[in-house]
C-alpha atoms as one frame of an Amber mdcrd trajectory, in Angstrom:
protein
  34.614  25.701 -37.793  36.261  22.873 -39.632  33.996  20.023 -40.672  35.570
  16.909 -39.141  33.557  14.268 -40.932  30.184  15.492 -39.657  27.341  15.994
 -42.083  26.995  19.627 -43.079  23.758  20.092 -41.103  25.409  18.717 -37.950
  28.427  20.985 -38.419  26.120  24.008 -38.780  24.191  22.967 -35.663  27.408
  22.780 -33.633  28.372  26.253 -34.781  24.932  27.485 -33.743  25.332  25.908
 -30.301  28.675  27.574 -29.759  27.215  30.925 -30.777  24.303  30.401 -28.375
  26.720  29.600 -25.551  28.711  32.769 -26.289  25.509  34.850 -26.279  24.358
  33.266 -23.011  27.756  33.954 -21.416  27.591  37.580 -22.522  24.079  37.907
 -21.074  25.226  36.338 -17.799  28.191  38.714 -17.602  25.885  41.694 -18.169
  23.467  40.455 -15.498  26.237  39.865 -12.965  27.659  43.350 -13.483  24.254
  44.917 -12.751  23.277  42.643  -9.854  23.360  44.145  -6.362  25.949  42.797
  -3.920  24.941  39.787  -1.831  23.831  40.802   1.690  26.434  39.208   3.986
  24.163  39.452   7.026  21.233  37.555   5.501  22.386  34.003   6.263  24.949
  32.626   8.686  26.570  29.209   8.900  26.084  26.256   6.633  22.892  24.686
   5.389  20.971  22.846   2.741  18.130  24.462   0.842  15.501  22.223  -0.728
  13.105  23.844  -3.160  10.094  21.607  -3.678   6.488  22.388  -4.409   3.471
  20.544  -5.674   2.849  16.837  -5.899   5.704  16.254  -8.331   8.384  17.221
  -5.829   6.690  16.489  -2.502   7.732  12.838  -2.219  11.390  13.393  -3.216
  11.608  16.320  -0.768  10.027  14.262   2.019  12.493  11.416   1.389  15.392
  13.868   1.359  14.323  15.416   4.676  13.748  11.964   6.191  17.253  10.868
   5.183  18.776  14.061   6.592  17.031  13.453   9.908  18.151   9.826   9.886
  21.788  10.857   9.433  21.584  13.189  12.398  21.247  16.588  10.745  21.182
  19.045  13.657  18.186  21.138  12.601  15.432  20.784  10.009  13.246  23.806
   9.252  10.364  24.044   6.843
């Protein structure tokens, strides 16, 4: 990598980040190759999934569901 006016430590950190991204991409590729195929019969249609648990996420999830109901979402399951 060419140092474009960055301090040496910053230039080294950027190189490290790029290497980490390459390693993560390689790990993702390996995982995807070994993952089983998605079961096409598991879900049908369109939908929104909200993952929320505990007190930290309860209020935002409740607001989200309330707004979906207010806009006329056809079906809300929990």
